[in-house]
C-alpha positions in Angstrom: -0.1 0.0 0.0 1.0 3.5 -0.5 0.2 6.9 1.1 0.0 9.9 -1.3 0.3 13.4 0.1 -0.5 16.0 -2.4 0.2 19.8 -1.5 -2.2 21.7 -3.8 -3.6 25.2 -4.2 -7.1 25.7 -2.4 -8.5 26.9 -5.6 -8.0 23.5 -7.2 -9.2 21.3 -4.3 -12.8 20.7 -5.4 -11.7 19.8 -8.9 -9.2 17.4 -7.6 -11.4 15.6 -5.0 -14.4 15.3 -7.5 -12.0 13.6 -10.1 -10.7 11.2 -7.4 -14.2 10.3 -6.1 -15.5 9.7 -9.6 -12.6 7.3 -10.2 -13.3 5.4 -6.9 -11.0 7.1 -4.4 -13.4 7.6 -1.5 -11.4 8.0 1.6 -9.4 11.3 1.4 -8.3 13.6 4.3 -7.9 17.4 3.7 -6.0 19.7 5.8 -5.5 23.5 5.4 -1.9 24.9 5.8 0.7 27.3 4.9 4.1 26.7 3.5 7.0 27.8 1.6 8.3 26.5 -1.7 10.4 27.7 -4.8 7.6 30.0 -5.9 6.9 33.0 -3.8 3.8 35.0 -4.2 4.3 38.7 -4.6 1.5 39.4 -2.1 2.9 37.0 0.4 3.7 38.2 4.0 4.5 36.7 7.3 1.6 35.4 9.5 1.2 35.6 13.2 0.3 32.0 13.4 2.8 30.7 10.9 6.0 32.6 11.0 7.6 31.3 7.8 4.7 30.8 5.4 4.2 32.5 2.1 1.6 30.5 0.5 -1.7 28.9 1.4 -2.0 25.1 0.6 -4.2 22.1 1.1 -2.8 18.9 2.1 -4.6 16.0 0.4 -3.8 12.5 2.0 -4.8 9.3 0.5 -3.9 5.7 1.1 -4.4 3.3 -1.8 -3.2 -0.1 -3.1 0.1 -0.1 -5.0 -1.6 -0.7 -8.4 -3.8 2.5 -7.9 -1.0 4.8 -7.3 -0.2 5.8 -11.0 -3.9 6.6 -11.5 -4.4 8.6 -8.4 -1.2 10.6 -9.0 -2.3 11.3 -12.6 -5.7 12.5 -11.6 -4.1 14.8 -9.0 -1.7 16.3 -11.4 -4.2 16.8 -14.2 -6.7 18.5 -11.8 -4.5 20.4 -9.6 -2.8 22.1 -12.6 -3.5 25.8 -12.6 -1.1 26.9 -15.3 0.3 29.4 -12.7 3.5 29.0 -10.7 3.6 27.0 -7.5 0.9 24.3 -8.3 2.2 22.0 -5.6 3.9 18.7 -5.1 3.0 15.0 -4.4 5.0 12.7 -2.0 4.4 9.0 -2.0 5.5 6.7 0.7 5.2 3.0 1.6 2.5 2.0 3.9 3.0 -1.4 5.7 -0.6 -1.9 6.6 -3.7 -0.2 7.6 -6.6 -1.4 9.8 -10.2 -0.5 10.3 -10.6 0.5 14.1 -14.1 -0.9 14.4 -13.3 -4.4 12.9 -9.6 -4.6 13.2 -9.5 -5.9 9.5 -6.6 -5.2 7.5 -7.2 -3.0 4.3 -4.2 -4.3 2.5 -4.8 -6.6 -0.5 -2.4 -9.4 -0.8 -1.3 -10.5 -4.3 -1.2 -14.4 -4.6 
């Protein structure tokens, strides 16, 4: 299994989430944040809550099976692209396993 973390512009969130949901990706987590990157907005300023931030972002988190990673990543890239600088970044990490709290059942599919 893989975890996908995508940092995208707030203006693109609805488009990305809708594209993922239509394609069968239902369990997403969204978090508001601020960050820095290689692109700095001309109107950026320091914030009293976050002392280093120059850009509003939304972090989208999704855990999926290995064979679904390419599709999810492609959907995020296609729908998060704004044709302006600083569209974001995607990180992919390995997840050993995941369990439903209610049942204790593993979400990992094993290839036999």
